[in-house]
ROBA-601982 format. One line per field, with one value per atom (N, C-alpha, C, O, CB): residue number from 1; residue in one letter; atom name; x, y, z. Coordinates in steps of 0.05 Angstrom, whole numbers, always signed. Glycine has a CB too. Layout:
BEGIN
i	c(NUM_...)
aa	c(A_...)
at	c(CA_...)
x	c(X_...)
y	c(Y_...)
z	c(Z_...)
% end
This chain:
BEGIN
i	c(1_1_1_1_1_2_2_2_2_2_3_3_3_3_3_4_4_4_4_4_5_5_5_5_5_6_6_6_6_6_7_7_7_7_7_8_8_8_8_8_9_9_9_9_9_10_10_10_10_10_11_11_11_11_11_12_12_12_12_12_13_13_13_13_13_14_14_14_14_14_15_15_15_15_15_16_16_16_16_16_17_17_17_17_17_18_18_18_18_18_19_19_19_19_19_20_20_20_20_20_21_21_21_21_21_22_22_22_22_22_23_23_23_23_23_24_24_24_24_24_25_25_25_25_25_26_26_26_26_26_27_27_27_27_27_28_28_28_28_28_29_29_29_29_29_30_30_30_30_30_31_31_31_31_31_32_32_32_32_32_33_33_33_33_33_34_34_34_34_34_35_35_35_35_35_36_36_36_36_36_37_37_37_37_37_38_38_38_38_38_39_39_39_39_39_40_40_40_40_40_41_41_41_41_41_42_42_42_42_42_43_43_43_43_43_44_44_44_44_44_45_45_45_45_45_46_46_46_46_46_47_47_47_47_47_48_48_48_48_48_49_49_49_49_49_50_50_50_50_50_51_51_51_51_51_52_52_52_52_52_53_53_53_53_53_54_54_54_54_54_55_55_55_55_55_56_56_56_56_56_57_57_57_57_57_58_58_58_58_58_59_59_59_59_59_60_60_60_60_60_61_61_61_61_61_62_62_62_62_62_63_63_63_63_63_64_64_64_64_64_65_65_65_65_65_66_66_66_66_66_67_67_67_67_67_68_68_68_68_68_69_69_69_69_69_70_70_70_70_70_71_71_71_71_71_72_72_72_72_72_73_73_73_73_73_74_74_74_74_74_75_75_75_75_75_76_76_76_76_76_77_77_77_77_77_78_78_78_78_78_79_79_79_79_79_80_80_80_80_80_81_81_81_81_81_82_82_82_82_82_83_83_83_83_83_84_84_84_84_84_85_85_85_85_85_86_86_86_86_86_87_87_87_87_87_88_88_88_88_88_89_89_89_89_89_90_90_90_90_90_91_91_91_91_91_92_92_92_92_92_93_93_93_93_93_94_94_94_94_94_95_95_95_95_95_96_96_96_96_96_97_97_97_97_97_98_98_98_98_98_99_99_99_99_99_100_100_100_100_100_101_101_101_101_101_102_102_102_102_102_103_103_103_103_103_104_104_104_104_104_105_105_105_105_105_106_106_106_106_106_107_107_107_107_107_108_108_108_108_108_109_109_109_109_109_110_110_110_110_110_111_111_111_111_111_112_112_112_112_112_113_113_113_113_113_114_114_114_114_114_115_115_115_115_115_116_116_116_116_116_117_117_117_117_117_118_118_118_118_118_119_119_119_119_119_120_120_120_120_120_121_121_121_121_121_122_122_122_122_122_123_123_123_123_123_124_124_124_124_124_125_125_125_125_125_126_126_126_126_126_127_127_127_127_127_128_128_128_128_128_129_129_129_129_129_130_130_130_130_130_131_131_131_131_131_132_132_132_132_132_133_133_133_133_133_134_134_134_134_134_135_135_135_135_135_136_136_136_136_136_137_137_137_137_137_138_138_138_138_138_139_139_139_139_139_140_140_140_140_140_141_141_141_141_141_142_142_142_142_142_143_143_143_143_143_144_144_144_144_144_145_145_145_145_145_146_146_146_146_146_147_147_147_147_147_148_148_148_148_148_149_149_149_149_149)
aa	c(X_X_X_X_X_X_X_X_X_X_X_X_X_X_X_X_X_X_X_X_X_X_X_X_X_X_X_X_X_X_X_X_X_X_X_X_X_X_X_X_X_X_X_X_X_X_X_X_X_X_X_X_X_X_X_X_X_X_X_X_X_X_X_X_X_X_X_X_X_X_X_X_X_X_X_X_X_X_X_X_X_X_X_X_X_X_X_X_X_X_X_X_X_X_X_X_X_X_X_X_X_X_X_X_X_X_X_X_X_X_X_X_X_X_X_X_X_X_X_X_X_X_X_X_X_X_X_X_X_X_X_X_X_X_X_X_X_X_X_X_X_X_X_X_X_X_X_X_X_X_X_X_X_X_X_X_X_X_X_X_X_X_X_X_X_X_X_X_X_X_X_X_X_X_X_X_X_X_X_X_X_X_X_X_X_X_X_X_X_X_X_X_X_X_X_X_X_X_X_X_X_X_X_X_X_X_X_X_X_X_X_X_X_X_X_X_X_X_X_X_X_X_X_X_X_X_X_X_X_X_X_X_X_X_X_X_X_X_X_X_X_X_X_X_X_X_X_X_X_X_X_X_X_X_X_X_X_X_X_X_X_X_X_X_X_X_X_X_X_X_X_X_X_X_X_X_X_X_X_X_X_X_X_X_X_X_X_X_X_X_X_X_X_X_X_X_X_X_X_X_X_X_X_X_X_X_X_X_X_X_X_X_X_X_X_X_X_X_X_X_X_X_X_X_X_X_X_X_X_X_X_X_X_X_X_X_X_X_X_X_X_X_X_X_X_X_X_X_X_X_X_X_X_X_X_X_X_X_X_X_X_X_X_X_X_X_X_X_X_X_X_X_X_X_X_X_X_X_X_X_X_X_X_X_X_X_X_X_X_X_X_X_X_X_X_X_X_X_X_X_X_X_X_X_X_X_X_X_X_X_X_X_X_X_X_X_X_X_X_X_X_X_X_X_X_X_X_X_X_X_X_X_X_X_X_X_X_X_X_X_X_X_X_X_X_X_X_X_X_X_X_X_X_X_X_X_X_X_X_X_X_X_X_X_X_X_X_X_X_X_X_X_X_X_X_X_X_X_X_X_X_X_X_X_X_X_X_X_X_X_X_X_X_X_X_X_X_X_X_X_X_X_X_X_X_X_X_X_X_X_X_X_X_X_X_X_X_X_X_X_X_X_X_X_X_X_X_X_X_X_X_X_X_X_X_X_X_X_X_X_X_X_X_X_X_X_X_X_X_X_X_X_X_X_X_X_X_X_X_X_X_X_X_X_X_X_X_X_X_X_X_X_X_X_X_X_X_X_X_X_X_X_X_X_X_X_X_X_X_X_X_X_X_X_X_X_X_X_X_X_X_X_X_X_X_X_X_X_X_X_X_X_X_X_X_X_X_X_X_X_X_X_X_X_X_X_X_X_X_X_X_X_X_X_X_X_X_X_X_X_X_X_X_X_X_X_X_X_X_X_X_X_X_X_X_X_X_X_X_X_X_X_X_X_X_X_X_X_X_X_X_X_X_X_X_X_X_X_X_X_X_X_X_X_X_X_X_X_X_X_X_X_X_X_X_X_X_X_X_X_X_X_X_X_X_X_X_X_X_X_X_X_X_X_X_X_X_X_X_X_X_X_X_X_X_X_X_X_X_X_X_X_X_X_X_X_X_X_X_X_X_X_X_X_X)
at	c(N_CA_C_O_CB_N_CA_C_O_CB_N_CA_C_O_CB_N_CA_C_O_CB_N_CA_C_O_CB_N_CA_C_O_CB_N_CA_C_O_CB_N_CA_C_O_CB_N_CA_C_O_CB_N_CA_C_O_CB_N_CA_C_O_CB_N_CA_C_O_CB_N_CA_C_O_CB_N_CA_C_O_CB_N_CA_C_O_CB_N_CA_C_O_CB_N_CA_C_O_CB_N_CA_C_O_CB_N_CA_C_O_CB_N_CA_C_O_CB_N_CA_C_O_CB_N_CA_C_O_CB_N_CA_C_O_CB_N_CA_C_O_CB_N_CA_C_O_CB_N_CA_C_O_CB_N_CA_C_O_CB_N_CA_C_O_CB_N_CA_C_O_CB_N_CA_C_O_CB_N_CA_C_O_CB_N_CA_C_O_CB_N_CA_C_O_CB_N_CA_C_O_CB_N_CA_C_O_CB_N_CA_C_O_CB_N_CA_C_O_CB_N_CA_C_O_CB_N_CA_C_O_CB_N_CA_C_O_CB_N_CA_C_O_CB_N_CA_C_O_CB_N_CA_C_O_CB_N_CA_C_O_CB_N_CA_C_O_CB_N_CA_C_O_CB_N_CA_C_O_CB_N_CA_C_O_CB_N_CA_C_O_CB_N_CA_C_O_CB_N_CA_C_O_CB_N_CA_C_O_CB_N_CA_C_O_CB_N_CA_C_O_CB_N_CA_C_O_CB_N_CA_C_O_CB_N_CA_C_O_CB_N_CA_C_O_CB_N_CA_C_O_CB_N_CA_C_O_CB_N_CA_C_O_CB_N_CA_C_O_CB_N_CA_C_O_CB_N_CA_C_O_CB_N_CA_C_O_CB_N_CA_C_O_CB_N_CA_C_O_CB_N_CA_C_O_CB_N_CA_C_O_CB_N_CA_C_O_CB_N_CA_C_O_CB_N_CA_C_O_CB_N_CA_C_O_CB_N_CA_C_O_CB_N_CA_C_O_CB_N_CA_C_O_CB_N_CA_C_O_CB_N_CA_C_O_CB_N_CA_C_O_CB_N_CA_C_O_CB_N_CA_C_O_CB_N_CA_C_O_CB_N_CA_C_O_CB_N_CA_C_O_CB_N_CA_C_O_CB_N_CA_C_O_CB_N_CA_C_O_CB_N_CA_C_O_CB_N_CA_C_O_CB_N_CA_C_O_CB_N_CA_C_O_CB_N_CA_C_O_CB_N_CA_C_O_CB_N_CA_C_O_CB_N_CA_C_O_CB_N_CA_C_O_CB_N_CA_C_O_CB_N_CA_C_O_CB_N_CA_C_O_CB_N_CA_C_O_CB_N_CA_C_O_CB_N_CA_C_O_CB_N_CA_C_O_CB_N_CA_C_O_CB_N_CA_C_O_CB_N_CA_C_O_CB_N_CA_C_O_CB_N_CA_C_O_CB_N_CA_C_O_CB_N_CA_C_O_CB_N_CA_C_O_CB_N_CA_C_O_CB_N_CA_C_O_CB_N_CA_C_O_CB_N_CA_C_O_CB_N_CA_C_O_CB_N_CA_C_O_CB_N_CA_C_O_CB_N_CA_C_O_CB_N_CA_C_O_CB_N_CA_C_O_CB_N_CA_C_O_CB_N_CA_C_O_CB_N_CA_C_O_CB_N_CA_C_O_CB_N_CA_C_O_CB_N_CA_C_O_CB_N_CA_C_O_CB_N_CA_C_O_CB_N_CA_C_O_CB_N_CA_C_O_CB_N_CA_C_O_CB_N_CA_C_O_CB_N_CA_C_O_CB_N_CA_C_O_CB_N_CA_C_O_CB_N_CA_C_O_CB_N_CA_C_O_CB_N_CA_C_O_CB_N_CA_C_O_CB_N_CA_C_O_CB_N_CA_C_O_CB_N_CA_C_O_CB_N_CA_C_O_CB_N_CA_C_O_CB_N_CA_C_O_CB_N_CA_C_O_CB_N_CA_C_O_CB_N_CA_C_O_CB)
x	c(+2285_+2304_+2331_+2332_+2295_+2352_+2379_+2387_+2401_+2400_+2378_+2385_+2373_+2387_+2374_+2348_+2335_+2350_+2354_+2306_+2359_+2374_+2401_+2409_+2380_+2414_+2439_+2434_+2450_+2452_+2413_+2407_+2400_+2409_+2383_+2385_+2378_+2404_+2407_+2358_+2421_+2445_+2463_+2477_+2460_+2465_+2480_+2469_+2484_+2482_+2442_+2429_+2434_+2439_+2399_+2433_+2438_+2467_+2473_+2431_+2485_+2513_+2518_+2533_+2531_+2505_+2508_+2497_+2509_+2493_+2474_+2463_+2482_+2487_+2435_+2493_+2512_+2537_+2548_+2520_+2547_+2570_+2564_+2581_+2578_+2540_+2533_+2533_+2543_+2506_+2521_+2521_+2549_+2556_+2503_+2565_+2593_+2608_+2624_+2606_+2604_+2617_+2609_+2626_+2611_+2583_+2573_+2585_+2594_+2542_+2586_+2598_+2628_+2638_+2594_+2642_+2670_+2674_+2692_+2681_+2656_+2658_+2654_+2669_+2637_+2635_+2630_+2654_+2663_+2605_+2665_+2688_+2712_+2727_+2695_+2716_+2738_+2735_+2755_+2739_+2711_+2706_+2712_+2724_+2677_+2703_+2708_+2738_+2749_+2694_+2752_+2781_+2795_+2813_+2792_+2788_+2800_+2794_+2811_+2789_+2769_+2762_+2778_+2788_+2732_+2781_+2796_+2825_+2838_+2793_+2836_+2864_+2869_+2889_+2873_+2851_+2853_+2852_+2868_+2831_+2834_+2832_+2857_+2867_+2808_+2869_+2894_+2917_+2933_+2901_+2918_+2939_+2936_+2956_+2938_+2911_+2907_+2915_+2928_+2877_+2907_+2914_+2944_+2955_+2900_+2957_+2986_+3000_+3020_+2996_+2990_+3002_+2998_+3016_+2991_+2975_+2971_+2990_+3001_+2942_+2995_+3013_+3042_+3056_+3012_+3049_+3076_+3080_+3100_+3083_+3060_+3062_+3058_+3071_+3043_+3042_+3037_+3043_+3055_+3052_+3035_+3038_+3066_+3072_+3023_+3085_+3112_+3125_+3143_+3128_+3117_+3130_+3113_+3120_+3138_+3091_+3073_+3085_+3095_+3045_+3083_+3092_+3073_+3049_+3094_+3084_+3067_+3066_+3083_+3077_+3047_+3045_+3069_+3075_+3020_+3084_+3107_+3134_+3154_+3108_+3134_+3159_+3171_+3157_+3154_+3197_+3211_+3234_+3240_+3192_+3245_+3267_+3255_+3237_+3287_+3265_+3256_+3281_+3302_+3241_+3277_+3297_+3286_+3264_+3302_+3303_+3294_+3313_+3337_+3295_+3300_+3315_+3310_+3288_+3307_+3332_+3331_+3340_+3362_+3349_+3322_+3328_+3331_+3314_+3305_+3351_+3356_+3343_+3349_+3386_+3327_+3315_+3325_+3323_+3284_+3337_+3349_+3373_+3374_+3327_+3392_+3416_+3439_+3436_+3410_+3461_+3486_+3492_+3515_+3509_+3472_+3476_+3478_+3470_+3453_+3488_+3489_+3461_+3441_+3500_+3459_+3433_+3415_+3391_+3437_+3427_+3410_+3426_+3450_+3397_+3411_+3423_+3403_+3379_+3429_+3413_+3396_+3406_+3430_+3396_+3388_+3396_+3376_+3352_+3399_+3386_+3368_+3363_+3381_+3380_+3338_+3331_+3314_+3302_+3317_+3314_+3298_+3277_+3285_+3315_+3253_+3232_+3225_+3217_+3207_+3227_+3220_+3204_+3214_+3246_+3180_+3162_+3157_+3154_+3174_+3157_+3152_+3176_+3173_+3130_+3199_+3224_+3241_+3244_+3239_+3252_+3269_+3298_+3308_+3265_+3312_+3341_+3356_+3347_+3344_+3378_+3394_+3417_+3433_+3405_+3418_+3440_+3467_+3487_+3442_+3467_+3492_+3504_+3526_+3511_+3491_+3503_+3504_+3522_+3487_+3485_+3485_+3468_+3454_+3473_+3468_+3451_+3422_+3416_+3460_+3405_+3378_+3359_+3360_+3371_+3340_+3318_+3293_+3288_+3321_+3277_+3252_+3231_+3237_+3258_+3207_+3184_+3164_+3161_+3171_+3149_+3126_+3101_+3101_+3130_+3081_+3057_+3040_+3046_+3040_+3020_+3002_+2987_+2978_+2982_+2986_+2973_+2993_+2986_+2955_+3019_+3039_+3054_+3070_+3027_+3048_+3062_+3091_+3097_+3048_+3109_+3138_+3149_+3143_+3152_+3166_+3182_+3209_+3212_+3169_+3230_+3257_+3277_+3274_+3264_+3297_+3320_+3345_+3349_+3321_+3363_+3388_+3411_+3410_+3389_+3431_+3454_+3480_+3482_+3455_+3499_+3525_+3545_+3546_+3525_+3561_+3580_+3565_+3547_+3600_+3572_+3558_+3535_+3523_+3578_+3529_+3506_+3482_+3483_+3514_+3458_+3433_+3411_+3412_+3426_+3391_+3368_+3343_+3344_+3371_+3320_+3294_+3276_+3273_+3283_+3262_+3244_+3217_+3214_+3255_+3197_+3170_+3156_+3164_+3154_+3135_+3121_+3100_+3091_+3140_+3093_+3072_+3079_+3086_+3045_+3075_+3079_+3052_+3034_+3098_+3050_+3027_+3040_+3063_+3010_+3026_+3036_+3063_+3080_+3016_+3067_+3091_+3107_+3129_+3084_+3096_+3109_+3106_+3090_+3097_+3123_+3121_+3133_+3148_+3134_+3127_+3139_+3137_+3121_+3125_+3155_+3155_+3175_+3185_+3161_+3180_+3198_+3220_+3217_+3183_+3242_+3263_+3276_+3274_+3284_+3289_+3306_+3329_+3327_+3289_+3351_+3374_+3396_+3394_+3385_+3417_+3441_+3465_+3471_+3444_+3478_+3501_+3526_+3526_+3499_+3548_+3574_+3574_+3589_+3597_+3558_+3557_+3533_+3527_+3558_+3518_+3495_+3469_+3469_+3492_+3447_+3421_+3412_+3419_+3399_+3397_+3387_+3359_+3349_+3406_+3346_+3319_+3310_+3322_+3299_+3290_+3281_+3259_+3243_+3304_+3257_+3236_+3249_+3273_+3216_+3234_+3243_+3220_+3196_+3253_+3227_+3208_+3219_+3243_+3204_+3201_+3210_+3194_+3171_+3207_+3207_+3194_+3202_+3225_+3202_+3182_+3187_+3196_+3185_+3161_+3215_+3225_+3210_+3204_+3256_+3205_+3193_+3165_+3154_+3205)
y	c(+1631_+1634_+1643_+1660_+1653_+1630_+1637_+1666_+1679_+1618_+1675_+1702_+1723_+1743_+1707_+1719_+1738_+1738_+1759_+1730_+1714_+1713_+1728_+1742_+1683_+1725_+1739_+1769_+1784_+1729_+1778_+1806_+1817_+1839_+1812_+1801_+1809_+1810_+1830_+1789_+1791_+1791_+1814_+1826_+1765_+1820_+1842_+1869_+1887_+1843_+1871_+1895_+1898_+1920_+1895_+1876_+1877_+1884_+1900_+1850_+1873_+1880_+1910_+1923_+1863_+1921_+1949_+1967_+1987_+1955_+1959_+1975_+1974_+1994_+1965_+1951_+1948_+1965_+1978_+1918_+1964_+1980_+2010_+2024_+1974_+2019_+2047_+2055_+2076_+2053_+2037_+2043_+2043_+2061_+2022_+2024_+2023_+2048_+2059_+1997_+2056_+2079_+2104_+2121_+2082_+2106_+2129_+2129_+2149_+2129_+2105_+2102_+2109_+2123_+2074_+2100_+2107_+2137_+2148_+2092_+2150_+2179_+2193_+2212_+2188_+2185_+2197_+2192_+2211_+2185_+2168_+2162_+2179_+2189_+2132_+2182_+2198_+2227_+2240_+2197_+2238_+2266_+2269_+2288_+2274_+2250_+2250_+2250_+2265_+2227_+2232_+2229_+2255_+2264_+2206_+2268_+2293_+2315_+2331_+2301_+2316_+2336_+2333_+2352_+2334_+2308_+2303_+2310_+2322_+2274_+2302_+2308_+2338_+2348_+2294_+2352_+2381_+2394_+2412_+2393_+2385_+2395_+2390_+2408_+2383_+2366_+2360_+2378_+2387_+2331_+2383_+2401_+2429_+2442_+2401_+2439_+2466_+2467_+2486_+2474_+2447_+2447_+2445_+2457_+2424_+2429_+2426_+2453_+2460_+2404_+2467_+2493_+2513_+2530_+2503_+2513_+2531_+2525_+2543_+2530_+2499_+2492_+2500_+2508_+2461_+2499_+2506_+2536_+2546_+2496_+2552_+2581_+2593_+2614_+2592_+2582_+2590_+2619_+2634_+2574_+2628_+2656_+2665_+2689_+2661_+2647_+2655_+2666_+2683_+2632_+2656_+2666_+2684_+2692_+2642_+2692_+2710_+2738_+2747_+2710_+2751_+2778_+2796_+2791_+2787_+2818_+2837_+2864_+2869_+2841_+2880_+2907_+2924_+2943_+2921_+2917_+2933_+2924_+2937_+2934_+2901_+2891_+2910_+2922_+2863_+2913_+2931_+2946_+2940_+2950_+2965_+2982_+3007_+3020_+2990_+3013_+3036_+3053_+3042_+3027_+3079_+3098_+3107_+3117_+3121_+3104_+3112_+3134_+3132_+3087_+3155_+3177_+3174_+3175_+3205_+3172_+3169_+3195_+3204_+3145_+3207_+3233_+3230_+3216_+3254_+3241_+3241_+3266_+3288_+3238_+3262_+3284_+3287_+3308_+3281_+3265_+3267_+3249_+3228_+3259_+3257_+3241_+3250_+3269_+3212_+3236_+3244_+3228_+3226_+3241_+3218_+3203_+3223_+3247_+3183_+3215_+3232_+3243_+3230_+3217_+3268_+3281_+3268_+3268_+3309_+3256_+3242_+3222_+3225_+3263_+3203_+3182_+3178_+3181_+3155_+3170_+3160_+3132_+3128_+3179_+3113_+3086_+3073_+3078_+3069_+3056_+3040_+3013_+3000_+3038_+3004_+2977_+2964_+2977_+2978_+2938_+2921_+2906_+2895_+2902_+2906_+2890_+2868_+2873_+2906_+2843_+2820_+2800_+2791_+2806_+2795_+2776_+2786_+2769_+2748_+2812_+2823_+2824_+2833_+2807_+2815_+2816_+2839_+2845_+2789_+2853_+2877_+2869_+2854_+2899_+2878_+2872_+2898_+2913_+2851_+2902_+2926_+2922_+2940_+2936_+2899_+2894_+2890_+2894_+2916_+2882_+2876_+2899_+2897_+2865_+2923_+2946_+2942_+2952_+2971_+2927_+2921_+2896_+2887_+2945_+2884_+2861_+2872_+2884_+2844_+2866_+2876_+2853_+2834_+2893_+2855_+2836_+2852_+2867_+2817_+2849_+2865_+2853_+2838_+2893_+2860_+2850_+2872_+2891_+2826_+2869_+2886_+2868_+2848_+2901_+2875_+2859_+2864_+2882_+2866_+2849_+2852_+2879_+2887_+2829_+2891_+2918_+2941_+2964_+2919_+2935_+2955_+2962_+2980_+2980_+2948_+2952_+2944_+2922_+2937_+2960_+2955_+2952_+2967_+2978_+2931_+2927_+2919_+2900_+2906_+2932_+2926_+2930_+2947_+2944_+2913_+2914_+2916_+2900_+2890_+2935_+2938_+2936_+2949_+2965_+2920_+2917_+2921_+2911_+2890_+2936_+2939_+2942_+2963_+2963_+2922_+2922_+2924_+2909_+2946_+2944_+2947_+2967_+2975_+2956_+2976_+2995_+2979_+2959_+3016_+2989_+2976_+2997_+3017_+2953_+2991_+3009_+2992_+2971_+3030_+3002_+2989_+3009_+3032_+2978_+3001_+3019_+3007_+2982_+3028_+3024_+3015_+3037_+3060_+3007_+3029_+3049_+3036_+3014_+3066_+3051_+3042_+3051_+3074_+3054_+3032_+3037_+3038_+3023_+3017_+3054_+3051_+3042_+3033_+3077_+3044_+3034_+3046_+3031_+3039_+3072_+3085_+3101_+3110_+3104_+3104_+3121_+3107_+3089_+3149_+3116_+3106_+3125_+3143_+3079_+3120_+3137_+3121_+3103_+3164_+3129_+3116_+3129_+3151_+3087_+3115_+3124_+3103_+3080_+3130_+3112_+3093_+3103_+3126_+3091_+3084_+3090_+3071_+3049_+3087_+3079_+3062_+3070_+3089_+3061_+3054_+3057_+3059_+3040_+3034_+3082_+3086_+3087_+3082_+3112_+3093_+3095_+3118_+3117_+3100_+3138_+3162_+3162_+3183_+3187_+3141_+3140_+3134_+3125_+3166_+3139_+3133_+3155_+3179_+3129_+3147_+3166_+3158_+3137_+3165_+3176_+3170_+3190_+3211_+3171_+3183_+3201_+3189_+3172_+3209_+3198_+3189_+3179_+3184_+3211_+3166_+3158_+3162_+3160_+3129_+3168_+3169_+3153_+3150_+3199_+3141_+3123_+3129_+3138_+3093_+3124_+3127_+3103_+3095_+3154_+3092_+3069_+3078_+3098_+3051_+3065_+3071_+3053_+3030_+3067_+3064_+3048_+3044_+3031_+3023)
z	c(+2356_+2335_+2346_+2363_+2314_+2338_+2348_+2341_+2356_+2337_+2317_+2309_+2328_+2334_+2281_+2338_+2357_+2383_+2396_+2361_+2392_+2417_+2414_+2433_+2425_+2391_+2386_+2386_+2398_+2360_+2373_+2372_+2401_+2408_+2354_+2416_+2442_+2460_+2475_+2455_+2458_+2474_+2465_+2482_+2473_+2439_+2430_+2440_+2447_+2399_+2440_+2450_+2480_+2489_+2444_+2494_+2523_+2528_+2546_+2536_+2512_+2515_+2510_+2524_+2496_+2489_+2481_+2504_+2511_+2455_+2516_+2538_+2561_+2575_+2546_+2567_+2589_+2583_+2601_+2593_+2558_+2551_+2555_+2565_+2522_+2547_+2550_+2580_+2587_+2538_+2596_+2625_+2636_+2652_+2640_+2628_+2637_+2628_+2643_+2628_+2603_+2592_+2607_+2613_+2562_+2614_+2630_+2658_+2668_+2631_+2670_+2696_+2695_+2713_+2707_+2674_+2671_+2668_+2680_+2646_+2654_+2650_+2677_+2683_+2630_+2693_+2719_+2738_+2751_+2732_+2738_+2754_+2746_+2763_+2752_+2719_+2709_+2718_+2726_+2679_+2717_+2726_+2756_+2764_+2720_+2772_+2801_+2806_+2822_+2815_+2791_+2794_+2787_+2802_+2777_+2765_+2756_+2777_+2784_+2728_+2787_+2807_+2833_+2844_+2813_+2843_+2867_+2863_+2880_+2876_+2840_+2834_+2833_+2843_+2807_+2820_+2818_+2846_+2852_+2801_+2863_+2890_+2905_+2920_+2904_+2903_+2917_+2907_+2923_+2913_+2881_+2871_+2881_+2888_+2840_+2882_+2893_+2922_+2931_+2890_+2938_+2967_+2970_+2988_+2981_+2954_+2956_+2949_+2962_+2937_+2929_+2922_+2944_+2948_+2895_+2957_+2979_+3002_+3014_+2990_+3008_+3029_+3022_+3040_+3034_+2997_+2989_+2990_+2999_+2961_+2980_+2979_+3006_+3012_+2959_+3023_+3051_+3058_+3042_+3068_+3081_+3089_+3093_+3089_+3114_+3100_+3105_+3080_+3082_+3116_+3056_+3032_+3016_+2994_+3015_+3026_+3012_+3011_+3031_+3024_+2988_+2986_+3001_+3003_+2956_+3011_+3026_+3011_+2994_+3055_+3018_+3007_+3012_+2997_+3018_+3033_+3042_+3031_+3035_+3072_+3017_+3006_+2986_+2969_+2992_+2987_+2968_+2982_+3005_+2955_+2968_+2979_+2992_+2981_+2956_+3016_+3031_+3039_+3044_+3057_+3040_+3050_+3077_+3079_+3031_+3098_+3125_+3136_+3134_+3144_+3146_+3159_+3189_+3198_+3148_+3204_+3233_+3245_+3240_+3243_+3261_+3274_+3304_+3316_+3267_+3315_+3344_+3357_+3348_+3351_+3377_+3392_+3420_+3433_+3392_+3430_+3458_+3459_+3446_+3479_+3475_+3479_+3461_+3446_+3473_+3464_+3450_+3425_+3417_+3469_+3412_+3386_+3363_+3367_+3381_+3341_+3317_+3311_+3316_+3293_+3301_+3298_+3277_+3280_+3290_+3257_+3237_+3221_+3217_+3218_+3210_+3193_+3170_+3174_+3208_+3147_+3126_+3119_+3115_+3100_+3119_+3113_+3095_+3096_+3140_+3077_+3060_+3071_+3081_+3031_+3070_+3079_+3058_+3041_+3107_+3059_+3041_+3059_+3079_+3025_+3050_+3063_+3044_+3021_+3072_+3052_+3035_+3052_+3073_+3024_+3043_+3058_+3086_+3104_+3057_+3090_+3117_+3135_+3158_+3130_+3126_+3142_+3133_+3109_+3138_+3152_+3147_+3146_+3163_+3169_+3125_+3121_+3114_+3097_+3098_+3128_+3124_+3104_+3100_+3150_+3093_+3074_+3087_+3075_+3054_+3113_+3127_+3141_+3152_+3108_+3142_+3156_+3186_+3199_+3150_+3197_+3225_+3228_+3209_+3242_+3252_+3257_+3261_+3282_+3282_+3242_+3243_+3245_+3230_+3218_+3264_+3266_+3267_+3285_+3292_+3246_+3246_+3228_+3209_+3236_+3234_+3219_+3215_+3230_+3233_+3193_+3186_+3186_+3172_+3159_+3202_+3203_+3177_+3162_+3228_+3174_+3151_+3151_+3130_+3150_+3174_+3176_+3176_+3180_+3201_+3172_+3170_+3196_+3197_+3160_+3218_+3243_+3241_+3230_+3266_+3251_+3249_+3277_+3295_+3234_+3280_+3304_+3294_+3279_+3325_+3304_+3295_+3318_+3335_+3271_+3317_+3336_+3319_+3300_+3356_+3325_+3311_+3331_+3352_+3295_+3324_+3342_+3325_+3303_+3356_+3336_+3324_+3346_+3359_+3304_+3351_+3373_+3399_+3404_+3370_+3416_+3442_+3439_+3459_+3463_+3415_+3411_+3402_+3388_+3390_+3411_+3403_+3402_+3416_+3422_+3386_+3385_+3379_+3366_+3362_+3389_+3385_+3373_+3382_+3412_+3352_+3338_+3334_+3333_+3312_+3332_+3325_+3310_+3311_+3351_+3296_+3280_+3262_+3267_+3264_+3241_+3223_+3195_+3190_+3232_+3176_+3148_+3134_+3142_+3134_+3113_+3095_+3068_+3068_+3092_+3046_+3021_+3013_+3003_+2999_+3017_+3008_+3028_+3023_+2986_+3052_+3073_+3100_+3104_+3074_+3119_+3146_+3166_+3158_+3148_+3191_+3213_+3239_+3242_+3215_+3257_+3283_+3302_+3297_+3280_+3323_+3344_+3349_+3342_+3371_+3362_+3369_+3394_+3402_+3346_+3407_+3431_+3430_+3419_+3458_+3442_+3441_+3460_+3475_+3413_+3459_+3476_+3457_+3443_+3497_+3456_+3440_+3457_+3481_+3423_+3444_+3458_+3479_+3498_+3438_+3474_+3492_+3510_+3522_+3476_+3512_+3530_+3515_+3491_+3545_+3528_+3516_+3497_+3500_+3537_+3477_+3456_+3449_+3456_+3431_+3435_+3426_+3405_+3402_+3449_+3390_+3369_+3352_+3362_+3351_+3328_+3309_+3284_+3279_+3304_+3267_+3241_+3221_+3228_+3240_+3196_+3174_+3151_+3148_+3165_+3136_+3114_+3089_+3090_+3122_+3066_+3040_+3023_+3021_+3027_+3010_+2992_+2964_+2954_+2990_+2953_+2926_+2906_+2911_+2924_+2883_+2861_+2861_+2844_+2860)
% end
């Protein structure tokens, strides 16, 4: 009977459609999963470690004490740490970094004067040593720092 053949072909078409629909659903899920993974990987590449905020980022007040040499006995200076980089706000040429564990290394230059410092920061405080060459000869001492805010 032609009617039975039509029903059979309609049933076969429906089963094929269901399989195709299921396959389409699986392919769509795979596509969404791969796209999501690529977006996550792309965001990690953009945010990367160079721009990651550190525990030490923020405003710090640093007191520099002279223990030897003919430099001024003490200074107080404000610095900013952003992404592990130390910035003095233009007071002198400063090149410095803070490691992920709080290790500090900094070089400061102003005219023919220069100083090198190192030390360690924790979440809110820090301390270290410095040595340098001023207008009146070599100097050295310690520094202490406190984070604001």
